[in-house]
C-alpha positions as MATLAB code, in Angstrom:
seq = 'MEALRDVDPAQIGAHALLARLGAGGMGQVYLGRSPGGRLVAVKVIRDEITGHPEALARFRREAETVRAVRSAYTANLIDASLAAAPYWLATEYVAGPTLGHAVAERGGLPADTCRRLFAALAEGLASVHAYGVTHRDLKPQNVILGAQGPQLIDFGIARGVGETALTQDGQAPGTPGYTAPEVLLGAEAGAAADVFALGATLAYAATGRPPFGTGVATTVSYRAVHEPVDVAGVEPALAGLIEACVAKDPAVRPGLREVIARCGVRDALIDDPVYLGLGALGEAVPVHEMRTQGPGYPYVPTAAGQLPRAVRGGGLRRGAVVGAGVAVAVALALTAWKLIPFDGSGSGSGGAGGSGGNGGGAAARDAADKGGTTATPPAAQGGQPPEATGSKGAAKPPAEYIDNNQISRYVWTGSPDLDLAVRGVGQCNQPAEEKSPGAGFQSAVSTTSANGKPGTSASVKMRIKYAEMGQSAPDPYYVSVAVKSPHDIEPSTGKPFPMDNRAVGYTSKPVDVYTHWKSGGDVTLTYPDDFTMHAAGKTWPAVPLSADPGDWTVVFYHVEDDPTKYASIACSGFRVG';
ca = [
       0.060   -0.083   -0.248;
       1.371    3.800   -0.710;
       0.518    7.482   -0.212;
      -1.397    8.761   -2.934;
       0.657   10.571   -5.459;
       0.491   14.099   -6.915;
      -0.689   12.498  -10.208;
      -3.970   10.590   -8.598;
      -7.640   12.448   -8.336;
      -9.227   12.910   -4.773;
     -11.880   11.523   -5.369;
     -13.668    8.520   -8.102;
     -17.192    8.652   -8.301;
     -18.890    9.403   -5.190;
     -15.601    7.567   -3.051;
     -13.265    9.760   -1.456;
      -9.128    8.391   -2.770;
      -7.655    7.276    0.705;
      -4.428    5.669   -1.185;
      -2.552    3.240   -3.618;
      -3.360   -0.816   -2.769;
      -1.489   -1.841   -5.789;
      -1.752   -1.892   -9.799;
      -2.259   -4.435  -12.527;
      -1.913   -4.644  -16.472;
      -5.089   -3.360  -17.096;
      -5.258   -0.124  -14.228;
      -4.436    1.062  -10.513;
      -6.199    0.091   -7.917;
      -6.670    2.335   -4.525;
      -8.217    2.332   -1.439;
     -11.325    4.677   -1.058;
     -13.946    5.834    1.177;
     -17.903    6.159    0.210;
     -19.991    8.979    1.208;
     -21.089    6.707    4.362;
     -17.845    5.810    5.404;
     -16.926    1.945    4.514;
     -13.663    1.415    2.912;
     -13.871   -0.349   -0.417;
     -11.511   -1.384   -2.856;
     -11.490    0.808   -6.907;
      -9.997   -0.425   -9.466;
      -9.491    2.112  -11.961;
      -8.768    1.619  -15.780;
      -5.621    3.148  -17.275;
      -5.628    5.857  -19.539;
      -4.048    4.996  -21.995;
      -6.075    1.518  -22.734;
      -9.415    3.204  -22.572;
      -9.195    3.211  -26.624;
      -8.758   -0.431  -26.869;
     -12.338   -1.800  -27.615;
     -10.816   -5.360  -25.729;
      -9.532   -4.082  -22.825;
     -12.970   -2.555  -22.095;
     -14.647   -5.272  -23.491;
     -12.937   -7.093  -20.573;
     -12.908   -4.538  -18.068;
     -16.633   -4.787  -18.142;
     -16.395   -8.851  -18.368;
     -15.078   -8.136  -15.054;
     -17.465   -6.289  -13.274;
     -20.349   -8.514  -14.498;
     -18.555  -11.314  -13.678;
     -17.602   -9.789  -10.115;
     -21.219   -8.667  -10.090;
     -23.367  -11.933  -11.027;
     -21.084  -13.818   -8.138;
     -22.225  -13.430   -4.446;
     -19.553  -15.447   -2.762;
     -17.971  -15.097    1.331;
     -15.010  -16.124   -0.308;
     -15.861  -13.184   -3.118;
     -14.892   -9.338   -2.319;
     -19.026   -8.044   -3.730;
     -19.830   -5.273   -6.322;
     -20.344   -1.978   -4.463;
     -20.569    0.374   -7.608;
     -18.964    0.685  -10.732;
     -19.059    3.757  -13.696;
     -18.646    1.533  -17.699;
     -20.740    4.019  -19.698;
     -17.567    6.552  -20.371;
     -14.250    7.690  -19.142;
     -12.947    7.300  -16.663;
     -13.650    3.425  -15.890;
     -14.464    2.080  -13.017;
     -16.022   -0.351  -10.224;
     -15.598   -0.249   -6.280;
     -15.840   -3.550   -4.376;
     -15.187   -4.726   -0.884;
     -12.166   -3.719    0.369;
     -10.846   -6.595    2.375;
      -8.041   -6.238    4.775;
      -5.055   -8.388    4.816;
      -1.839   -9.536    3.317;
      -1.928  -11.671   -0.126;
      -0.910  -14.811    0.455;
       2.605  -14.131   -1.650;
       3.501  -11.232    0.548;
       2.799  -13.630    3.401;
       5.061  -16.478    2.168;
       7.367  -14.420    0.769;
       7.198  -12.608    4.411;
       7.086  -15.947    6.742;
       7.856  -18.654    4.576;
       6.567  -21.764    3.780;
       3.738  -22.393    6.040;
       2.997  -25.880    8.402;
       1.086  -28.077    6.275;
      -1.659  -28.150    8.379;
      -2.228  -25.145    8.054;
      -1.570  -25.203    4.363;
      -4.514  -28.351    4.187;
      -6.743  -25.701    5.875;
      -6.037  -23.140    3.090;
      -5.983  -25.438   -0.029;
      -9.372  -26.772    2.052;
     -10.712  -23.231    2.055;
      -9.992  -22.299   -1.642;
     -10.925  -24.981   -2.481;
     -14.382  -24.447   -1.187;
     -13.819  -20.512   -2.275;
     -13.438  -21.964   -6.540;
     -16.539  -24.004   -5.947;
     -18.966  -20.845   -5.587;
     -17.293  -19.630   -8.191;
     -17.495  -22.312  -10.673;
     -21.327  -22.596   -8.969;
     -21.779  -19.232  -11.198;
     -20.766  -20.495  -14.263;
     -17.505  -18.486  -14.124;
     -13.852  -20.053  -13.819;
     -11.021  -17.628  -12.466;
      -8.231  -18.686  -15.293;
      -5.924  -16.506  -12.792;
      -5.545  -18.089   -9.388;
      -2.489  -17.686   -8.403;
      -0.694  -16.667   -4.049;
      -1.256  -12.503   -5.404;
      -4.869  -12.791   -6.075;
      -5.941  -14.637   -2.786;
      -5.601  -12.049    0.514;
      -6.043  -13.652    3.675;
      -8.787  -12.229    5.116;
      -9.830  -11.349    9.068;
     -13.005  -14.740    8.395;
     -10.918  -16.383    5.592;
      -9.641  -16.111    2.397;
     -10.722  -13.806   -0.511;
     -10.337  -14.753   -4.276;
      -9.759  -11.065   -6.064;
      -8.855  -10.001   -9.888;
     -11.689  -11.898  -11.811;
      -9.788   -9.312  -14.649;
      -9.657  -12.660  -17.581;
     -12.320  -14.752  -15.724;
     -15.117  -16.309  -18.261;
     -18.395  -17.060  -18.085;
     -19.428  -20.334  -19.580;
     -20.327  -20.043  -23.354;
     -18.120  -16.869  -23.378;
     -16.019  -15.423  -26.297;
     -12.040  -15.775  -24.760;
     -10.906  -11.716  -24.814;
      -7.071  -12.621  -24.716;
      -4.996  -11.897  -27.616;
      -4.034  -14.592  -30.116;
      -1.127  -16.622  -29.811;
      -1.459  -15.792  -25.654;
      -2.473  -17.794  -23.147;
      -4.499  -16.531  -20.207;
      -2.946  -16.513  -16.841;
       0.349  -16.195  -14.906;
       3.436  -18.758  -15.790;
       3.769  -20.889  -13.300;
      -0.032  -21.479  -12.437;
      -1.812  -22.217  -15.516;
      -2.636  -25.712  -16.570;
      -0.779  -27.210  -19.239;
      -3.273  -27.312  -22.020;
      -4.234  -24.239  -21.653;
      -0.589  -22.997  -22.191;
      -1.333  -25.742  -25.492;
      -3.984  -23.385  -26.712;
      -7.055  -25.012  -25.329;
      -9.757  -23.500  -23.296;
      -9.531  -22.956  -19.608;
     -11.922  -24.870  -17.685;
     -12.861  -25.721  -14.323;
     -10.147  -28.183  -13.945;
      -7.366  -25.687  -14.957;
      -8.976  -24.054  -11.966;
      -7.663  -27.321  -10.070;
      -4.508  -26.269  -11.677;
      -3.998  -23.061  -10.591;
      -4.800  -24.231   -7.398;
      -2.234  -26.766   -6.590;
       0.267  -24.487   -7.245;
      -0.917  -21.884   -5.334;
      -0.456  -24.581   -2.851;
       2.852  -25.656   -3.607;
       4.223  -22.112   -3.529;
       2.656  -21.735    0.117;
       3.576  -25.190    1.033;
       7.767  -24.594    0.497;
       8.032  -21.053   -0.274;
       9.333  -21.545   -3.584;
       7.332  -21.006   -7.111;
       5.687  -24.183   -8.419;
       7.955  -24.017  -11.626;
      10.665  -22.155  -10.685;
      12.015  -19.114  -11.635;
      13.313  -17.767  -15.176;
      11.179  -16.047  -18.180;
       7.663  -17.212  -19.415;
       8.949  -19.319  -21.638;
      10.825  -21.573  -19.648;
       8.481  -21.465  -16.267;
       5.447  -22.831  -19.345;
       7.632  -25.550  -20.276;
       8.143  -26.564  -17.082;
       4.698  -26.970  -16.346;
       4.174  -28.616  -19.667;
       6.623  -30.850  -18.913;
       8.254  -31.393  -15.465;
       7.345  -32.438  -12.345;
       5.696  -29.745   -9.657;
       8.721  -29.069   -6.829;
       7.305  -30.065   -3.633;
      10.144  -30.840   -1.891;
       9.923  -31.222    1.935;
       6.482  -30.943    1.849;
       4.459  -33.594    4.387;
       4.151  -36.940    2.173;
       0.236  -36.667    1.487;
       0.008  -32.858    1.101;
       2.605  -33.162   -1.325;
       0.796  -35.908   -2.811;
      -2.733  -34.570   -3.395;
      -0.651  -31.109   -4.055;
       0.351  -33.123   -7.236;
      -2.631  -34.663   -7.618;
      -4.292  -31.463   -8.800;
      -1.529  -29.906  -11.165;
      -0.763  -33.470  -13.081;
      -0.527  -32.763  -17.077;
      -3.787  -34.255  -18.274;
      -6.648  -32.377  -17.053;
      -8.858  -35.535  -16.545;
      -7.260  -37.113  -14.037;
      -7.286  -34.205  -11.410;
      -9.556  -34.201   -8.468;
     -12.933  -32.277   -8.583;
     -13.069  -30.021   -5.793;
     -15.664  -31.534   -3.795;
     -12.616  -34.256   -3.610;
      -9.715  -31.809   -2.791;
     -12.069  -30.282    0.427;
     -12.347  -34.504    1.532;
      -8.946  -35.252    1.005;
      -7.786  -32.353    3.003;
      -9.328  -33.653    5.563;
      -9.711  -30.557    7.898;
     -11.458  -30.355   11.529;
     -10.741  -26.791   12.347;
     -11.604  -23.802   11.292;
      -8.863  -21.811    9.141;
      -9.401  -18.517   11.165;
      -8.920  -20.305   14.280;
      -5.389  -22.335   12.929;
      -3.006  -20.110   15.006;
      -0.703  -19.281   11.858;
      -2.822  -18.241    9.676;
      -4.168  -15.360   12.388;
      -0.810  -14.685   12.776;
      -0.128  -13.763    9.066;
      -3.234  -11.087    9.628;
      -0.128   -8.792   11.064;
       1.667   -8.775    7.557;
      -1.711   -6.050    6.070;
      -0.411   -3.408    5.778;
      -1.237    0.140    6.799;
      -3.065    2.681    5.671;
      -0.268    5.835    5.080;
      -2.511    8.404    6.795;
       0.164   10.424    7.448;
       0.630   11.044    3.442;
      -2.656   11.382    2.982;
      -4.463   14.620    0.714;
      -8.003   13.440    2.157;
      -8.622   14.969    5.714;
      -7.407   12.080    8.417;
      -7.666   11.995   11.813;
      -5.319   14.674   12.282;
      -3.256   13.713   15.380;
      -0.207   15.605   15.708;
       2.247   12.851   14.822;
       2.849   10.434   12.489;
       2.482    6.949   12.770;
       4.718    4.427   12.531;
       4.403    1.104   10.612;
       1.585   -1.786   11.735;
       2.519   -4.329   15.085;
       3.522   -7.609   13.971;
       1.305   -8.843   17.392;
      -1.680  -10.996   15.364;
      -4.305   -9.516   17.499;
      -6.561  -12.794   19.062;
     -10.141  -12.279   18.795;
     -11.420  -15.474   18.984;
     -11.827  -18.207   21.314;
      -9.748  -21.290   20.615;
      -6.619  -22.821   22.195;
      -7.667  -22.303   25.794;
     -10.653  -24.109   27.542;
     -13.456  -21.989   29.220;
     -12.086  -20.980   32.495;
      -8.290  -21.455   32.061;
      -5.592  -19.572   33.669;
      -3.507  -17.073   31.380;
      -0.246  -16.018   32.648;
       1.046  -17.150   36.499;
      -1.476  -16.173   39.809;
      -4.205  -15.009   37.809;
      -7.446  -15.324   38.999;
     -11.297  -13.598   39.031;
     -12.420  -11.284   41.223;
     -16.708  -11.054   41.083;
     -17.682   -7.074   41.795;
     -20.813   -5.980   39.341;
     -18.877   -7.809   36.512;
     -16.303  -10.373   37.353;
     -12.635   -7.988   37.106;
      -9.282   -9.459   37.300;
      -7.345   -7.054   39.261;
      -3.811   -6.714   38.083;
      -1.780   -6.217   40.904;
       1.904   -3.983   40.667;
       4.157   -5.266   42.916;
       5.275   -2.940   46.075;
       9.426   -3.542   46.326;
       8.929   -1.575   50.216;
      10.853    1.747   49.323;
       8.017    3.380   47.759;
       8.129    2.845   44.340;
       6.827    0.295   42.165;
       9.270   -2.881   40.583;
       6.727   -4.275   38.321;
       7.317   -1.641   35.233;
       9.112   -4.456   32.995;
       8.403   -7.977   32.797;
       6.056   -8.620   35.232;
       4.073  -11.793   34.336;
       0.976  -11.629   32.172;
       3.042   -7.842   30.638;
       0.832   -5.896   32.148;
       2.524   -3.155   33.653;
       4.589   -6.129   35.798;
       1.911   -7.493   37.931;
      -0.567  -10.484   37.872;
      -3.877  -10.252   38.939;
      -4.629  -11.146   42.477;
      -7.884  -12.565   43.768;
     -10.153   -9.677   45.199;
     -13.842   -9.787   46.132;
     -14.846   -6.043   46.270;
     -14.155   -4.295   49.616;
     -16.855   -4.342   52.403;
     -16.983   -1.206   54.100;
     -14.931    1.404   51.004;
     -15.253    3.909   49.922;
     -16.090    4.166   45.615;
     -15.074    7.211   44.120;
     -17.816    6.956   41.012;
     -17.914    9.959   38.579;
     -20.553   11.526   37.154;
     -21.231   11.352   33.223;
     -19.462   13.740   31.612;
     -21.079   16.809   30.638;
     -19.840   19.503   28.039;
     -17.415   17.184   26.275;
     -15.116   17.509   29.609;
     -14.712   14.735   31.472;
     -15.517   14.353   34.932;
     -13.300   14.664   38.149;
     -13.568   11.565   40.737;
     -14.534   12.300   43.904;
     -13.811   11.286   47.395;
     -11.490   12.040   50.396;
     -11.337   15.965   50.751;
      -8.047   17.611   50.667;
      -6.947   16.409   47.784;
      -4.272   18.564   46.264;
      -5.489   20.000   42.096;
      -4.871   18.013   39.441;
      -1.882   19.676   37.307;
      -4.182   19.803   34.102;
      -7.536   19.200   33.061;
      -6.426   16.602   31.164;
      -3.794   15.072   29.044;
      -2.904   16.265   25.154;
      -2.477   13.146   22.509;
       0.203   14.282   21.499;
       2.610   11.125   21.755;
       3.180    8.056   20.054;
       1.510    4.861   21.913;
       3.034    1.634   20.591;
       0.995   -0.215   23.345;
      -0.850   -3.230   22.171;
      -2.827   -5.200   24.600;
      -3.665   -8.904   22.765;
      -6.686  -10.858   25.086;
      -6.962  -14.035   25.732;
      -7.930  -16.891   22.954;
     -10.577  -17.275   26.144;
     -13.437  -14.873   25.645;
     -14.894  -15.029   29.378;
     -11.250  -14.376   30.201;
     -10.972  -11.417   27.390;
     -13.966   -9.714   28.076;
     -12.825   -9.414   31.907;
      -9.259   -8.040   30.987;
      -7.362  -11.307   31.212;
      -4.403  -10.854   28.095;
      -1.117   -9.082   27.834;
       0.322   -6.361   26.515;
       3.365   -6.158   24.290;
       5.337   -4.070   26.052;
       6.097   -2.897   29.561;
       5.855    0.644   31.072;
       7.825    3.601   30.578;
       8.307    4.226   34.639;
       7.453    2.345   37.570;
       4.138    2.430   39.752;
       3.329    4.633   42.439;
       3.665    0.931   44.639;
       2.077    0.716   47.955;
       0.153   -2.056   46.793;
      -1.690    0.158   43.230;
      -3.688   -1.683   41.751;
      -6.024   -1.458   38.356;
      -8.732   -4.136   36.965;
     -10.826   -3.467   33.892;
     -13.678   -5.365   32.742;
     -16.437   -5.013   29.892;
     -20.132   -5.737   29.991;
     -21.752   -8.657   27.955;
     -25.153  -10.556   27.228;
     -26.164  -13.235   25.244;
     -22.997  -13.440   22.900;
     -23.163   -9.442   22.348;
     -20.529   -6.833   23.193;
     -21.339   -4.474   25.769;
     -22.176   -0.772   25.474;
     -19.773    0.328   27.856;
     -16.446   -0.692   30.205;
     -15.660   -0.123   33.171;
     -12.008    0.246   34.627;
     -10.940    0.440   38.616;
      -7.379    1.546   40.322;
      -6.634    1.743   43.596;
      -3.744    1.627   46.562;
      -3.780   -1.581   49.262;
      -4.011    0.988   52.410;
      -2.918   -2.564   54.237;
       0.221   -2.981   51.810;
       1.403    1.395   52.755;
       2.472    1.047   56.017;
       2.739    4.586   56.063;
       1.329    8.009   56.092;
      -0.050    9.173   53.407;
       2.243   10.364   50.615;
       2.248   13.169   48.102;
      -0.516   14.002   45.575;
       0.136   10.683   42.769;
      -2.017   11.810   39.754;
      -3.091    9.346   37.001;
      -4.969    9.750   34.058;
      -6.321    6.495   31.913;
      -6.228    6.226   28.155;
      -8.672    4.036   26.274;
      -8.219    3.088   22.877;
      -9.272    1.429   19.983;
      -7.446   -1.208   17.960;
      -7.334    0.651   14.916;
      -7.145    4.497   14.091;
     -10.206    6.264   14.743;
     -10.950    9.212   12.545;
     -11.930   12.286   15.596;
     -14.757   14.053   13.176;
     -16.613   10.903   11.651;
     -15.560    8.447   15.185;
     -15.260    5.893   11.893;
     -11.991    3.887   12.393;
      -9.296    3.131   10.246;
      -7.229    0.168    8.357;
      -4.442    0.843   10.432;
      -3.406    0.131   14.071;
      -3.864    2.818   16.522;
      -1.160    3.970   17.797;
      -2.612    7.591   19.111;
      -2.832    7.718   22.641;
      -6.318    7.547   22.727;
      -9.647    8.789   24.588;
      -8.614   10.063   28.325;
      -9.940   10.327   31.654;
      -9.309   13.277   33.978;
      -6.351   13.217   36.076;
      -7.185   11.235   39.072;
      -5.044   11.283   42.561;
      -4.651    7.851   43.145;
      -3.935    8.392   46.925;
      -7.125   10.463   47.652;
      -8.849    6.462   48.620;
      -5.315    5.202   50.060;
      -7.104    4.778   53.851;
     -10.037    3.255   53.230;
      -8.678    1.401   50.500;
     -11.739    2.434   48.159;
     -10.697    1.965   44.100;
     -11.003    5.001   42.084;
     -13.972    3.768   39.067;
     -14.143    5.453   35.576;
     -16.679    4.074   32.867;
     -16.285    4.515   29.092;
     -17.325    6.486   27.145;
     -19.152    8.795   30.098;
     -15.739    9.641   31.566;
     -13.777    9.404   28.352;
     -12.546   12.196   25.850;
      -9.809   13.304   23.275;
      -7.654   15.960   23.662;
      -5.601   16.829   20.468;
      -4.234   19.787   17.437;
      -5.832   21.895   20.617;
      -9.738   20.350   20.073;
     -11.930   17.810   21.965;
     -13.613   15.081   20.897;
     -16.424   12.163   22.767;
     -14.906    8.762   23.226;
     -16.337    6.824   20.392;
     -18.743    4.042   21.217;
     -17.522    0.441   22.176;
     -19.246   -0.809   18.849;
     -17.704    1.368   16.341;
     -14.114   -0.938   16.314;
     -14.554   -4.430   17.762;
     -11.713   -6.564   18.439;
      -9.281   -5.663   21.500;
      -8.971   -2.795   23.012;
      -6.073   -0.921   25.106;
      -5.822    0.591   28.846;
      -3.334    2.725   29.905;
      -2.024    4.457   32.912;
      -0.120    7.006   32.696;
       1.554    9.637   35.644;
       0.621   12.857   35.031;
       3.037   15.259   35.707;
       2.948   18.895   35.718;
       1.275   19.880   32.759;
      -0.458   17.751   30.326;
       1.926   16.847   27.652;
       4.353   15.309   30.506;
       2.982   12.370   31.264;
       4.924    8.530   30.950;
       2.961    5.017   31.067;
       2.902    3.029   34.589;
       0.573   -0.204   33.322;
      -0.972   -1.805   30.962;
      -4.380   -3.239   30.583;
      -7.310   -4.227   28.280;
     -10.511   -6.366   27.402;
     -11.953   -6.733   24.640;
     -15.266   -5.958   22.390;
     -17.249   -8.529   20.733;
];
């Protein structure tokens, strides 16, 4: 993905262009945004070929094919303009790397992952064939590894049954190394040719090498016709299935139903940990270089993080314990209190490398304090966050808010167990910047959910355990809590961008955590009511949780004497959806 260039239009049809997704022989593909905020992939035919009737016919055929095929494995057509230049079509945008990019970065995939991918792609091809359409250009670059499964793209040379070929005389459709021998020798590309391309694509996925080697197109095509596919080092049963799919004689290749059966998968591809990890290779939109209006944060976003987000249950059994010493407390909703150990010197000891990665603390079993006070701020009014109430005499906070002027690389990944993830059980990807205030500083994060549906609010608590202090009340220590969504948010619209969130996020008013030190009461904040965003001299209300399902990150910041001076002391999070 690249930023827009000066030669690129700012808008195509009703769609604002955000970035370049790539280019092909017929045109440029852009990431666009519809008037309603939906992300779309916009393919625009090149100016230099608009005068060629054959090229226009192929483009119109692609639009007709995409419109006709409605499959879970293809991106649906959203809009198109085929009557006059500029000719374009817009489809659903599928976030994720191509199979070609993922394998180039990570190498060949494990056999089990390949089988699941094999079966999913075979099912996708079968759904396309059910509409009487053959893809004719299946290859790793035309498979997107989406969060819900692989997607087949680029139907530029796809054909329906009985349609006339549009390729030039003497040229076979497809890509060398993935085009079936019979097609290279002049026969029509039928369903069996797609099976050949499927086998060649999986050979690449399993080995990380081109299925028929490298070289000029004629050399690679000769090997595809006369030589065996490269499956050296591939697990024998998987290699046998690949070899069957790329048989030289189309009559002996297995049908797609047989391919699916021989894969013998018992688990969904999207639950495969290797497949989930490949999603982190998807490219982020270069917002800081876009000419269209973006979030407007006063920082330059960096590349997307490499940690995959766990968004589904799997792996761990329900109720499993994650990390050493994790326990769950019951207080209105089940909540995991995370204890940052006190080293006895008045400063915390858990900044880097504690269990679970949550600011250095393991969670401790702790029921709701009986007789203790709980300071719960009222709902924010007028766009300003409220101040937690409690013991009188606390010094005035150093600032009314903290400024969103930093890059936050914190990413919280929830437990694979959904029940635990919504209660804040998971881990952050890096340690805090400074030590906690010590004295048994604890935090707890949870979100409500019912009947499998995400809740509308999240609860964030923090407290100092008086029993562990053994001293008089220390000087005020102000903490602001930041809550950030999985993806960057455009403040003016509240819509997420397809890039990891590197902003500080929506923050609470700084609160002195020692205010309730003697009673052991907690300071309780509610998202979104008690949170706003302050950036570039403007204030925005917090977006609802439903705006961006996934793993949300919560960072606790020690605030100094002005809104721009703060450092993290702990990290947690919760899952939405």
